[in-house]
C-alpha positions in Angstrom: -151.6 155.0 38.9 -152.2 154.8 42.8 -149.1 155.7 44.6 -147.7 152.8 47.1 -148.4 153.1 50.9 -144.9 151.8 51.3 -142.2 154.6 52.0 -138.5 154.4 50.9 -136.5 154.7 54.5 -132.7 156.2 53.6 -130.3 154.0 54.0 -127.8 153.8 57.1 -124.0 154.7 56.8 -123.7 151.7 58.6 -125.4 148.8 59.2 -125.9 146.8 62.4 -126.4 143.5 63.1 -130.0 142.9 63.9 -128.7 141.1 67.5 -127.6 144.6 68.6 -131.1 146.4 67.6 -132.8 143.7 69.7 -130.1 144.8 72.6 -131.1 148.0 72.3 -134.6 147.3 72.4 -134.1 145.2 75.3 -132.4 147.3 77.9 -133.7 150.6 75.8 -129.9 151.9 75.3 -129.8 152.9 71.2 -127.0 155.2 70.8 -127.8 158.7 68.7 -125.1 157.5 65.9 -126.8 154.2 65.5 -129.9 154.1 62.9 -133.1 152.6 64.7 -135.6 150.3 63.3 -139.2 151.1 63.1 -140.1 150.3 66.7 -142.3 146.9 67.5 -145.3 146.7 69.2 -144.0 145.5 72.2 -141.3 147.7 72.3 -142.8 149.0 75.7 -142.7 148.1 79.6 -144.8 145.5 78.8 -143.2 141.5 78.7 -141.7 140.6 75.3 -143.9 138.3 73.3 -143.0 135.2 72.6 -142.0 136.0 68.8 -139.2 138.6 70.1 -137.9 135.9 72.1 -137.5 133.2 69.4 -136.1 135.5 67.4 -133.7 136.6 70.0 -132.4 133.5 70.9 -132.3 133.0 67.0 -129.5 134.5 66.2 -125.6 133.9 67.5 -125.3 137.5 70.3 -122.8 139.4 69.6 -120.3 139.1 73.2 -118.6 142.0 72.6 -121.5 144.3 71.9 -123.9 142.7 74.5 -120.6 142.9 77.4 -120.1 146.7 76.2 -124.3 147.4 76.8 -124.6 146.0 80.3 -121.3 147.3 80.8 -122.9 151.2 80.6 -125.6 150.3 82.5 -125.3 151.5 86.2 -126.0 149.2 89.0 -129.4 151.3 89.9 -130.1 150.9 86.5 -130.3 147.6 86.5 -132.8 147.5 89.7 -134.6 149.8 87.8 -135.0 147.6 84.7 -135.2 144.5 86.7 -138.5 143.2 84.8 -136.6 142.9 81.7 -133.7 141.3 83.4 -135.5 138.7 84.8 -137.1 137.9 81.4 -133.8 137.6 79.9 -132.7 135.1 82.2 -136.3 133.3 82.9 -136.5 133.0 78.9 -132.8 132.0 78.6 -133.3 129.1 81.3 -136.5 128.2 79.4 -134.2 127.8 75.7 -131.6 126.2 77.3 -134.2 123.4 78.5 -136.4 122.9 75.6 -135.0 125.1 72.8 -134.4 123.8 69.2 -131.3 124.2 66.4 -129.0 126.3 67.5 -131.5 128.7 70.1 -129.9 126.5 73.2 -126.3 127.2 72.4 -126.8 130.8 71.4 -128.7 130.9 75.2 -125.9 129.5 77.1 -123.2 132.5 75.7 -125.9 134.7 76.3 -126.2 133.6 79.7 -122.3 133.8 80.3 -122.1 137.1 79.1 -125.2 138.6 80.9 -124.3 137.2 84.4 -120.8 137.7 84.2 -121.7 141.4 83.7 -125.2 141.5 86.1 -123.3 139.7 88.8 -120.1 141.6 89.0 -121.7 145.3 89.9 -121.7 146.8 93.1 -125.2 146.9 95.0 -126.1 149.0 97.3 -127.5 145.1 99.5 -125.8 142.4 97.3 -127.4 139.3 98.6 -131.3 140.8 97.7 -130.7 142.8 94.8 -128.9 140.1 93.1 -132.2 137.9 93.7 -134.5 140.6 92.6 -132.8 141.2 89.5 -132.4 138.0 88.5 -135.8 136.3 89.4 -137.5 137.9 92.7 -137.4 136.0 95.9 -140.5 134.3 95.3 -139.1 132.2 92.4 -135.4 132.4 92.8 -135.3 129.0 94.2 -137.1 127.3 91.2 -135.5 129.2 88.4 -131.9 129.0 89.5 -132.7 125.2 90.7 -133.7 124.8 86.9 -130.9 126.9 85.3 -128.5 124.5 87.0 -130.1 121.4 86.8 -130.1 122.0 83.0 -126.5 122.8 82.7 -125.8 119.6 84.9 -127.5 117.6 82.2 -125.6 119.5 79.1 -122.5 118.0 81.5 -123.4 115.0 81.9 -124.3 114.1 78.4 -124.3 117.2 75.7 -127.9 116.3 74.6 -129.4 119.7 74.4 -126.7 122.1 72.8 -125.5 121.0 69.3 -123.6 123.8 67.6 -123.5 125.6 64.3 -120.9 125.1 62.1 -118.0 127.9 63.2 -118.6 131.1 61.6 -115.7 133.3 61.2 -117.5 136.5 61.0 -119.1 136.3 63.9 -117.2 137.3 67.6 -116.5 135.2 70.3 -115.3 131.5 70.8 -117.3 128.4 69.8 -117.3 124.6 70.6 -118.2 121.7 68.2 -118.9 117.9 68.8 -118.6 117.2 72.4 -117.3 120.8 73.4 -120.8 121.6 73.8 -120.7 119.9 77.0 -117.1 122.0 77.8 -119.8 124.6 77.2 -122.1 123.8 79.8 -119.1 123.7 82.3 -118.0 127.1 81.1 -120.6 128.3 82.1 -121.1 126.9 85.5 -117.7 127.7 85.7 -118.3 131.7 85.5 -120.7 131.7 87.3 -120.1 129.9 90.5 -119.4 133.2 92.2 -119.0 136.4 91.7 -117.7 139.6 94.5 -120.4 141.4 95.7 -118.5 144.6 96.0 -115.3 145.3 93.6 -113.8 146.2 90.6 -113.7 145.0 87.1 -110.0 144.7 86.4 -108.6 145.6 82.8 -107.2 142.0 81.3 -103.6 142.0 80.9 -102.3 140.4 77.9 -99.9 137.5 79.4 -102.2 134.3 79.3 -101.9 131.0 77.8 -104.5 128.6 77.3 -104.1 125.0 77.5 -105.2 122.9 74.2 -106.5 119.6 74.1 -102.9 117.4 74.0 -100.2 120.1 74.3 -99.5 122.8 76.7 -98.1 125.4 74.1 -101.1 127.6 72.7 -101.6 131.8 73.3 -104.6 133.0 74.1 -105.2 137.0 74.3 -106.7 137.0 77.8 -104.1 137.8 80.9 -105.0 137.6 84.7 -107.9 139.9 86.1 -106.5 142.0 89.4 -107.2 141.1 92.9 -109.5 144.0 93.1 -112.6 142.3 95.0 -113.4 143.5 98.1 -115.8 140.6 99.1 -116.4 136.8 99.5 -117.9 134.9 96.5 -121.4 135.9 96.2 -123.6 133.3 95.5 -127.5 132.9 96.4 -128.8 132.0 99.5 -128.9 128.9 99.5 -126.5 128.4 97.2 -127.9 127.6 93.5 -126.0 124.3 93.0 -127.3 121.1 93.1 -125.2 118.4 95.0 -124.9 116.5 91.2 -123.1 119.3 90.1 -119.5 117.6 91.6 -120.8 114.3 90.0 -121.7 115.7 86.4 -118.0 117.8 86.7 -115.9 114.1 87.2 -118.2 112.7 85.2 -117.0 114.7 82.2 -113.6 114.4 82.9 -113.8 110.8 83.2 -115.1 110.6 79.7 -112.6 112.8 78.2 -109.3 111.2 77.0 -107.3 114.6 76.9 -106.0 117.5 79.6 -107.3 120.5 77.5 -110.9 120.1 78.5 -110.6 119.2 82.0 -109.3 122.5 83.0 -112.4 124.6 83.7 -114.4 121.4 85.5 -111.8 121.0 87.8 -111.3 124.8 88.3 -115.6 124.6 89.0 -115.0 122.1 91.7 -112.3 123.6 93.5 -114.6 126.9 93.3 -117.7 125.0 94.6 -115.6 123.1 97.3 -114.3 126.9 98.4 -118.4 128.4 99.3 -118.7 129.1 102.8 -116.5 126.2 103.9 -115.0 128.1 106.8 -118.8 129.0 108.3 -120.9 125.9 107.6 -120.4 121.9 106.0 -119.5 121.8 102.4 -120.7 119.1 101.1 -117.9 119.5 97.9 -115.9 119.1 100.4 -116.8 115.9 101.2 -116.6 114.5 97.9 -113.2 115.2 97.5 -112.7 113.3 100.5 -114.9 110.1 99.5 -112.8 110.1 95.6 -111.7 107.4 95.2 -111.6 106.8 91.0 -107.4 106.5 90.3 -107.9 107.2 86.8 -110.0 110.1 87.0 -107.0 111.5 89.3 -104.7 110.6 87.2 -106.0 112.8 84.2 -106.4 115.3 86.5 -103.4 115.8 87.7 -102.0 115.1 83.8 -104.0 118.7 83.2 -102.6 120.3 86.2 -99.0 120.4 85.1 -99.6 120.5 81.3 -101.7 123.7 83.1 -98.4 124.7 85.1 -95.9 124.2 81.9 -98.7 127.1 80.4 -98.7 129.2 83.1 -94.7 129.2 83.5 -94.8 129.7 80.0 -95.8 133.4 80.0 -93.1 133.9 82.6 -90.0 132.4 80.2 -91.5 134.5 77.1 -90.4 137.3 79.4 -86.9 136.1 80.1 -85.7 133.0 78.9 -83.5 132.1 82.1 -82.4 128.8 80.4 -78.6 128.7 80.0 -77.9 128.4 76.0 -76.1 125.4 75.6 -73.1 124.9 72.8 -74.6 124.5 69.5 -72.8 124.5 65.8 -74.0 127.6 64.5 -73.2 129.8 67.6 -69.4 128.6 66.8 -69.9 129.6 63.8 -71.1 132.7 64.4 -68.1 133.8 66.7 -66.0 133.1 63.1 -68.5 135.2 61.3 -69.4 132.0 58.9 -73.3 131.6 60.9 -74.4 131.6 57.3 -73.2 128.1 56.5 -75.1 126.6 59.8 -77.7 123.9 58.5 -81.1 124.5 58.9 -83.2 127.3 59.4 -82.5 130.1 61.5 -83.9 130.4 64.9 -85.9 132.6 65.9 -84.8 135.6 68.0 -86.9 136.0 71.2 -87.7 139.9 72.2 -85.5 141.2 74.9 -86.6 143.8 77.3 -85.2 146.1 79.7 -85.7 146.2 83.5 -88.6 148.2 83.6 -90.3 146.8 80.8 -89.6 143.1 82.2 -90.8 144.1 85.6 -94.0 145.6 84.6 -94.5 142.0 82.5 -94.4 139.8 85.4 -96.3 141.7 87.2 -99.3 141.1 84.7 -98.4 137.2 85.9 -99.6 134.7 86.5 -102.3 134.0 83.5 -106.1 133.4 84.6 -105.8 129.7 84.3 -103.7 129.4 87.6 -107.0 129.7 89.2 -107.2 125.7 88.5 -103.9 125.7 91.3 -107.0 126.7 94.0 -108.8 123.6 93.2 -105.5 121.6 93.4 -105.1 122.8 97.1 -108.5 121.5 98.1 -108.1 118.0 96.2 -104.5 117.9 98.1 -106.2 119.0 101.4 -108.7 116.4 101.4 -107.4 113.5 99.7 -104.2 111.4 100.4 -104.8 109.3 97.3 -104.4 112.5 95.0 -101.5 113.5 97.3 -99.9 110.3 96.5 -100.7 110.1 92.9 -99.0 113.7 92.4 -96.1 112.8 93.8 -95.5 109.5 92.2 -97.0 109.8 88.6 -94.8 109.4 85.8 -95.1 111.0 82.1 -94.6 110.0 78.7 -91.1 110.1 77.4 -89.4 113.4 76.8 -92.0 115.1 79.2 -92.1 116.7 82.7 -93.7 114.8 84.9 -96.6 116.6 86.9 -95.1 117.5 90.3 -91.8 118.6 88.6 -93.8 121.3 86.5 -95.6 122.4 89.7 -92.6 122.5 91.8 -91.0 124.5 88.9 -93.9 127.0 88.7 -93.8 127.4 92.4 -90.0 128.2 91.9 -91.1 131.0 89.9 -94.3 132.6 91.8 -91.5 133.2 94.7 -88.8 134.5 92.8 -91.8 137.2 91.5 -94.1 136.9 94.9 -93.2 140.5 95.4 -94.6 141.8 92.5 -98.6 141.7 92.9 -100.8 140.5 95.6 -101.8 137.7 92.8 -98.8 135.8 93.0 -97.6 136.5 96.3 -101.3 134.7 97.0 -100.7 131.6 94.5 -97.1 131.6 95.7 -98.6 130.9 99.2 -101.5 128.3 98.1 -98.8 125.9 96.8 -96.2 126.3 99.4 -99.4 124.9 101.7 -99.3 121.8 99.5 -96.2 121.2 98.8 -96.2 121.2 103.2 -99.1 118.9 102.9 -97.0 116.4 101.1 -94.0 116.9 103.3 -95.6 115.9 106.4 -97.3 112.8 104.9 -94.8 110.1 106.1 -95.0 108.1 103.2 -95.1 110.4 100.8 -92.2 112.2 102.1 -90.2 109.0 102.0 -90.8 109.1 98.9 -89.8 112.3 97.6 -86.4 111.8 99.9 -85.6 108.8 97.9 -84.1 107.5 94.8 -87.3 106.4 92.9 -88.4 110.0 93.4 -85.6 111.1 90.4 -86.6 113.9 88.0 -86.0 116.9 86.2 -87.0 120.5 87.7 -86.2 123.3 86.1 -86.2 126.3 88.7 -86.6 129.8 88.1 -82.8 131.5 87.3 -84.5 135.1 87.2 -83.0 137.1 89.7 -79.4 136.8 90.9 -78.5 134.9 93.6 -78.5 132.4 92.0 -78.0 128.2 93.1 -75.7 125.9 91.5 -77.1 124.7 88.4 -77.9 121.3 88.4 -78.5 119.2 84.9 -80.0 116.0 85.1 -82.6 114.3 87.0 -82.1 114.2 90.9 -83.8 113.6 94.2 -87.4 115.6 94.3 -86.3 116.7 97.9 -83.2 118.4 97.0 -85.7 120.4 94.2 -87.7 121.3 97.2 -84.9 122.5 99.0 -83.5 124.7 96.4 -87.3 126.2 95.3 -87.1 127.1 99.5 -84.1 128.5 99.5 -85.0 131.0 96.4 -88.1 131.5 97.9 -85.9 133.0 101.1 -83.0 134.9 98.8 -85.7 137.1 96.8 -88.2 137.8 99.3 -86.1 140.0 101.9 -87.9 143.5 102.4 -88.3 145.4 105.3 -92.3 144.9 105.0 -91.5 140.8 105.5 -94.5 138.1 103.9 -94.4 136.6 107.7 -96.3 133.7 106.3 -94.3 133.3 103.1 -91.3 132.9 105.1 -93.1 130.5 108.0 -94.0 128.1 105.2 -90.8 128.0 103.2 -88.9 127.5 106.2 -91.2 125.2 107.7 -90.9 122.9 104.8 -87.2 123.3 104.9 -87.5 122.3 108.3 -89.9 118.9 108.1 -87.7 117.8 104.6 -84.4 117.8 107.7 -86.9 116.4 110.7 -87.5 113.6 108.1 -84.2 113.1 107.3 -82.4 113.2 110.8 -84.8 110.5 111.8 -84.6 108.3 108.5 -80.9 108.8 108.9 -80.7 109.5 105.3 -77.5 111.0 103.5 -78.8 113.4 101.2 -76.4 114.7 98.4 -77.3 118.0 98.0 -75.2 121.7 97.7 -76.0 122.1 101.7 -73.7 125.4 102.6 -75.9 127.1 99.9 -78.8 126.2 102.3 -76.8 126.9 105.8 -75.3 130.6 104.2 -79.0 131.9 102.7 -80.5 130.8 106.8 -78.1 132.2 108.3 -77.6 135.7 105.9 -81.7 135.7 106.5 -80.6 135.6 110.1 -78.4 138.7 109.9 -81.1 140.2 107.8 -83.4 140.0 111.0 -80.9 141.5 113.3 -80.2 144.5 110.5 -84.1 145.6 110.6 -85.0 144.3 114.2 -87.3 147.9 114.5 -89.1 147.4 111.1 -89.6 143.3 111.8 -90.1 142.5 115.7 -93.6 143.8 116.1 -94.8 142.3 112.8 -97.8 139.1 113.6 -96.5 136.1 113.9 -92.5 136.9 113.6 -92.1 134.8 117.0 -92.8 131.5 114.8 -90.7 132.8 112.4 -87.6 133.3 114.7 -88.4 129.8 116.5 -88.5 127.8 112.3 -85.2 129.7 111.4 -82.9 128.8 115.1 -84.4 125.2 115.3 -83.4 124.4 112.1 -79.4 126.0 112.2 -79.5 124.0 115.6 -81.4 120.6 114.6 -78.7 120.4 111.6 -75.8 120.8 114.3 -76.9 118.1 117.1 -77.8 116.3 114.0 -75.9 116.8 111.0 -73.8 113.7 111.1 -77.3 112.0 110.2 -78.2 113.6 106.9 -74.7 115.7 105.3 -73.5 113.6 102.9 -69.1 114.3 103.9 -67.7 115.5 107.2 -66.2 118.6 105.0 -69.9 119.4 104.7 -70.6 119.5 108.5 -67.2 121.5 108.9 -69.0 124.1 107.1 -72.0 124.1 108.9 -69.9 124.6 112.4 -67.6 127.2 110.3 -70.7 129.5 109.3 -72.2 129.2 112.6 -68.7 130.2 114.1 -68.2 132.8 111.7 -72.0 134.4 112.5 -71.2 134.6 116.3 -71.5 138.1 117.2 -74.7 138.7 114.8 -76.1 135.6 117.1 -75.5 137.0 120.0 -77.2 140.4 118.8 -80.1 138.5 117.2 -80.7 136.5 120.6 -80.9 140.6 122.1 -82.9 142.2 119.5 -85.6 140.1 119.7 -85.4 138.8 123.6 -85.1 135.1 122.6 -83.7 134.2 126.1 -87.1 134.8 127.1 -88.4 132.1 124.5 -88.6 128.6 126.0 -89.0 127.2 122.5 -86.0 128.8 120.6 -83.1 127.1 120.7 -80.8 130.3 120.2 -78.8 129.4 123.3 -77.2 126.3 121.7 -75.9 128.6 118.4 -73.9 130.8 120.5 -72.6 128.1 122.9 -70.9 126.3 119.8 -69.7 129.9 118.7 -68.6 130.6 121.6 -66.6 127.0 122.6 -64.8 127.2 119.9 -64.0 131.3 119.6 -62.3 130.0 122.7 -60.5 128.1 121.5 -59.5 130.0 118.5 -58.3 133.0 121.3 -56.5 130.3 123.3 -55.5 127.8 121.3 -52.2 128.2 118.4 -54.3 128.2 116.1 -54.0 124.7 114.3 -50.4 125.3 113.1 -48.1 124.3 115.7 -46.2 127.5 116.0 -47.3 130.5 118.1 -50.6 131.7 118.4 -52.2 134.3 116.6 -55.1 136.1 116.8 -58.3 135.0 115.8 -58.7 137.4 113.2 -55.4 136.7 111.5 -56.1 132.6 110.9 -56.7 131.1 107.6 -59.6 129.3 106.4 -57.4 126.4 106.7 -56.5 127.2 109.7 -60.1 127.6 111.7 -61.3 124.8 109.9 -58.4 122.6 111.6 -59.7 124.0 115.1 -63.3 123.0 114.2 -62.9 119.6 113.6 -60.0 119.8 116.9 -62.8 121.4 118.9 -65.6 118.1 118.4 -63.9 116.2 121.0 -65.0 118.9 123.5 -67.6 120.2 122.0 -71.0 119.5 123.8 -74.5 120.6 122.3 -76.6 121.0 124.8 -79.7 120.9 122.1 -83.4 121.2 123.3 -85.5 118.1 123.2 -87.9 117.9 120.1 -86.1 120.0 117.4 -87.1 117.5 115.1 -90.8 117.7 115.9 -93.6 120.2 114.7 -97.2 121.1 114.1 -98.9 119.4 111.4 -101.5 121.9 109.3 -104.5 123.0 110.4 -106.4 124.4 107.8 -108.3 127.1 110.1 -104.6 128.6 110.8 -104.6 129.9 107.4 -108.4 130.8 107.2 -107.3 134.6 106.0 -104.6 133.3 103.2 -107.4 131.0 101.6 -110.4 133.4 101.8 -107.8 135.9 99.8 -106.8 133.0 97.5 -110.4 132.6 96.7 -111.5 135.7 95.3 -108.4 136.0 93.3 -109.6 132.6 91.6 -112.6 133.8 91.0 -111.1 136.9 89.0 -109.1 134.4 87.4 -111.9 131.9 86.6 -114.0 134.8 84.9 -111.5 135.9 82.5 -110.8 132.4 81.9 -114.8 132.0 80.3 -114.7 135.2 79.3 -111.8 135.0 76.8 
């Protein structure tokens, strides 16, 4: 019998998916421990055949394997294989545009990983090298415009990207049905900006995704640390047509649930921050002109759910809500817990201080990238601001503004643990400042119609009084600012953060004074925090005196206390609250005098420190010369009781003349250019988080 021309190949110990062999064939990186396939006829430096690419996009991509393969390639090696990378990008775009069956969907997933890995590498000449890797200078405009135009069409109608059934054995998330449009949004979001130079951070483990109609679904991807050294890089000119701002709102408008809105709204924020300080950004202009209130309300609902989800990661580490009374607790106390009805509640783990601190330092999760878009929309559009404050919620749910303010309080209590938390705290505070500076919005915030319940962070002492039930939103804003002042005291003071906190308090009090609105609030806690902050500034003068913009912060703190002294009867709810303020100022007299001398405030015309010192001096003179408010013989001031001092303060109103400077209730309006450094830093953080969001 004639021998068969076929030869038996040895069976490999491990079978490798064909798609991985195709990756190796494309990038010339077959490991020694992997059984190679027989060499293909076109497996050389020439262009791959049409059949190769048809087979390549026919297989469902292995995202993890492709990411590993590309991450192992150095930037220099990527530049040496630019013919392959250009070919891959060009063929993927062509498949997106005209592919059949599952090929467009597979091309989308492949491009997501490919662009994520290739664009994040540190090239010697970032802009020109990225152009060379993707398309070359001659074809970059054509291919990139075609790429984004195709994605724009998918976002609008999803007709070119139909998904196969979910395969549980294949890695990577899949979408189906209307989710094919979201897939296009995801790819645009993931490629809308990458750092030219920087390090890829290691994702944490504390992130939370936004489901379609509720905020409490976990994911396994956390934040990407802020290690990017440059601004996000896009091709020049940016390869994103203006229609991207039309298709993203169109997608949002066609969506009934908040979950799918997360990525398109984040995309809008990333695009709106592209070179916005260097040139006119068309996306910023579109935000200014956006008037579709129904779409705005959908976005705000998504913002609220996202804030709840990001906040839930903090609560998972440490549940800070005081437990209420339950029948089970009472039965447990007397050893009869087994008689309690219903299933046993699941016990949450309790972490030690160091472990909890480490976990908090990895927060917030990647979904916080949406907050950048929230800031840009609030800065550009008054209709968005009004809806953010006034939009109600379904019964039993938090209002979006409540969730937003609640998350801000968690950011502020943990701002000292990470640069990312500090950046997001700055961003939310700037939004609150914008809201307070608008007279109509501030009026609503300070009125009874704004009453709502806000869960404020209680992870660290000192705690503010716990107020249950609905209350005026302005009181929640003030509590959040007081927490920010109390929990970020350190020698390397974040002056910008404190200026924002105290500035927001000054603006709220200024409005209350002008409108003569008496606000029921624990004002004693606010004034105690301000005077304690002055005491801290006095104690660490040598460390703080030369910090940038410290003069503005000093003016804000002193003028806020001076405004409260001169106009307190207009907004403080009771005479007792007014008396308490005077008592605290008199008690701090020596500190105020030293504070004035340490920072040379006598030379600053914009500072009202002399008003505070004159009030303290007036009452100290009364306490020294008078009878201590008692009617008996004279006592030295240090031996008087609190009640006696309070009596003297009441008597002193008749002879007290407060020489307050004019304009204490005026302030400068927000100018985005003043926050340019913070916003660029924030954009870098959002790019990293957006990348983590689409890669999970």
